[in-house]
C-alpha positions as CSV (number, residue, x, y, z in Angstrom):
1,M,15.1,12.9,-1.7
2,S,11.4,11.1,-1.6
3,V,10.1,8.9,0.6
4,V,8.6,6.0,1.6
5,R,5.3,4.7,3.1
6,I,5.3,0.9,3.8
7,N,1.8,-0.8,5.6
8,A,2.8,-3.4,6.6
9,I,-0.2,-6.2,7.0
10,T,-1.0,-8.8,8.4
11,V,-3.2,-11.4,6.5
12,P,-4.3,-14.7,7.5
13,A,-3.1,-17.6,5.4
14,E,-6.6,-18.6,4.2
15,R,-7.6,-14.9,3.1
16,A,-3.9,-14.1,1.1
17,E,-6.4,-14.8,-2.5
18,E,-9.0,-12.2,-1.5
19,L,-5.9,-9.8,-0.2
20,A,-3.8,-10.1,-3.7
21,A,-7.9,-10.1,-5.6
22,R,-9.1,-7.0,-3.8
23,F,-5.9,-5.2,-4.5
24,A,-6.5,-6.0,-8.9
25,R,-9.5,-4.2,-8.1
26,R,-8.6,-1.1,-6.5
27,A,-9.3,2.5,-8.0
28,G,-6.1,3.1,-9.1
29,Q,-6.1,6.6,-8.0
30,V,-2.9,6.9,-6.5
31,E,-1.0,6.5,-9.3
32,K,-2.7,9.5,-10.4
33,T,-2.0,11.8,-7.3
34,D,0.5,14.6,-7.6
35,G,4.2,13.3,-5.9
36,F,3.1,9.9,-5.8
37,E,6.2,7.9,-7.9
38,E,6.0,4.2,-6.9
39,F,3.6,1.4,-5.5
40,Q,4.2,-2.8,-5.4
41,L,2.2,-5.1,-2.8
42,L,4.7,-7.4,-1.9
43,R,3.7,-10.9,-0.8
44,P,5.8,-13.2,1.6
45,T,7.5,-16.3,0.1
46,D,9.0,-17.4,3.8
47,G,6.3,-18.4,5.7
48,R,5.3,-14.9,7.0
49,D,1.9,-13.6,7.3
50,T,2.7,-9.8,6.7
51,W,1.6,-8.3,3.2
52,L,4.3,-5.2,2.9
53,V,2.3,-2.4,1.0
54,Y,5.1,-0.5,-0.8
55,T,4.8,3.3,-1.7
56,R,7.5,5.9,-3.0
57,W,6.4,9.8,-3.0
58,R,7.9,12.4,-4.3
59,D,8.0,14.2,-0.5
60,E,5.6,13.6,2.3
61,A,3.6,16.7,2.0
62,S,2.3,14.7,-1.5
63,F,2.0,10.9,1.0
64,D,0.0,13.2,3.6
65,A,-2.1,15.0,0.7
66,W,-3.5,11.6,-0.1
67,V,-4.4,10.1,3.0
68,S,-6.7,13.2,3.1
69,S,-7.7,12.7,-0.6
70,M,-10.8,11.5,-1.1
71,A,-9.9,8.4,-3.4
72,F,-7.7,7.6,-0.5
73,G,-11.0,7.3,0.9
74,Q,-13.0,5.1,-1.8
75,G,-10.0,3.2,-2.4
76,H,-9.6,2.3,1.3
77,A,-13.0,1.7,1.7
78,Q,-14.6,-1.5,2.5
79,P,-15.4,-3.4,-1.3
80,E,-19.6,-4.3,-2.2
81,G,-20.3,-8.1,-0.8
82,A,-16.9,-8.4,1.1
83,S,-16.9,-10.5,3.9
84,G,-15.3,-8.0,6.6
85,P,-11.7,-6.8,7.0
86,V,-8.7,-9.0,5.0
87,A,-6.3,-8.4,8.0
88,S,-6.2,-8.4,11.2
89,G,-3.7,-5.9,12.0
90,S,-1.6,-3.2,10.1
91,E,1.3,-0.7,11.0
92,L,2.9,2.4,9.2
93,W,6.5,2.7,8.4
94,S,7.8,5.9,7.6
95,F,11.3,6.3,5.6
96,A,13.5,9.0,3.5
97,V,15.5,7.7,0.6
98,E,19.0,8.0,1.8
99,Q,20.6,6.2,-1.4
100,Q,19.2,4.4,-4.4
101,A,20.4,2.6,-7.2
102,T,19.2,1.3,-10.3
103,K,20.8,-0.8,-12.8
104,A,22.8,0.5,-15.5
């Protein structure tokens, strides 16, 4: 089964729109990566300051290949003219998909 990586990013409220805009302008190379299955950017709606970047991969090797790729480095580079990092911290969570259901 697939593996999931969630990057929990702490973003001050005053930088939230900038984070959303940066992801909207991202290079999009991850979608072309072998083994990539899904991406979601999750904005908190309960007053928290932690955004979740959800990605699902065919296997661990696919994720590892993405992280070590040039495309990853380019996609995570500081945008030209940016006023520094948007996040004040992040944490990577790792999961194996144990069960899955979709709408019938």
